[in-house]
C-alpha positions in Angstrom: 0.0 0.0 0.0 1.5 3.3 -1.1 0.8 6.9 -0.5 -0.1 8.7 -3.7 1.7 6.3 -6.0 5.0 7.0 -4.3 7.1 3.9 -4.2 9.2 5.6 -1.5 6.2 6.1 0.7 4.8 2.7 1.7 2.1 3.1 4.3 1.0 -0.5 4.9 0.0 -3.8 3.3 -3.1 -5.0 1.5 -4.6 -8.5 1.7 -6.6 -9.1 -1.6 -9.8 -11.0 -2.0 -11.1 -11.7 -5.5 -14.9 -11.2 -5.9 -16.9 -12.1 -9.1 -16.9 -8.5 -10.3 -14.3 -6.8 -8.2 -11.1 -7.1 -6.2 -11.3 -6.1 -2.5 -8.3 -5.2 -0.3 -8.1 -5.1 3.5 -5.5 -2.5 4.3 -3.3 -2.8 7.4 -1.4 0.4 8.1 2.1 0.4 9.5 2.2 0.5 13.3 1.8 4.0 14.8 5.1 5.8 14.9 6.7 3.6 12.2 6.4 6.3 9.5 5.1 9.9 9.6 3.6 9.4 6.2 1.8 6.2 7.2 0.5 7.9 10.4 -0.8 10.8 8.3 -2.5 8.6 5.6 -4.0 6.3 8.2 -5.5 9.3 10.1 -6.8 10.8 6.8 -8.3 7.5 5.7 -10.0 6.8 9.0 -11.4 10.4 9.1 -12.8 9.9 5.6 -10.7 12.6 4.1 -8.9 10.1 1.8 -11.4 7.6 0.5 -10.1 6.4 -2.9 -7.6 4.0 -4.1 -5.7 3.7 -7.4 -4.0 0.6 -8.8 -1.0 0.0 -11.0 -1.1 -3.2 -13.0 0.5 -5.0 -15.9 -2.0 -6.1 -18.6 -1.7 -9.7 -19.7 -4.9 -10.2 -21.8 -7.3 -7.5 -23.1 -9.9 -7.0 -25.7 -11.8 -4.0 -27.0 -15.1 -3.4 -25.1 -18.2 -3.8 -27.2 -20.0 -0.5 -27.9 -17.8 1.3 -25.4 -14.4 3.0 -25.4 -11.4 1.3 -23.8 -10.3 -2.3 -23.2 -11.6 -5.1 -21.0 -8.7 -6.7 -19.2 -9.4 -10.4 -18.6 -5.9 -11.1 -17.2 -3.6 -8.8 -15.4 -0.9 -8.6 -12.7 -1.4 -6.2 -9.8 1.7 -4.2 -9.1 0.6 -1.8 -6.5 -2.3 -0.1 -4.7 -2.2 3.5 -3.6 -4.4 5.5 -1.3 -5.2 8.7 -3.2 -7.5 11.8 -3.1 -8.6 11.5 -6.7 -8.9 8.0 -8.3 -8.7 7.3 -12.0 -11.6 4.9 -11.6 -14.4 6.6 -9.6 -15.6 3.2 -8.3 -12.3 2.5 -6.6 -13.2 3.7 -3.2 -12.9 2.8 0.5 -16.0 0.9 1.5 -15.5 0.5 5.2 -13.3 1.9 8.0 -12.2 0.3 11.2 -12.8 2.2 14.4 -9.2 1.5 15.5 
């Protein structure tokens, strides 16, 4: 889990779960005090200020979407997940926050 796509700013880890129409990730932030950036991003995420994610992936298989623009990726390799303020995909959002 990165802060704003920055490979020099890891803020935690993400455990992935594959769903029929989505990929879900459970984020575990670094322990408090381990990183100023992780502390900041954790607090902003828990407060709801940062509520979007963005992914970086390597396409493996894709085909043009019928009657739409873009491609449909049927196989890909996830490279990273970032917590961001503005996602490229508006549906890539934080769905639930822990109280801790």
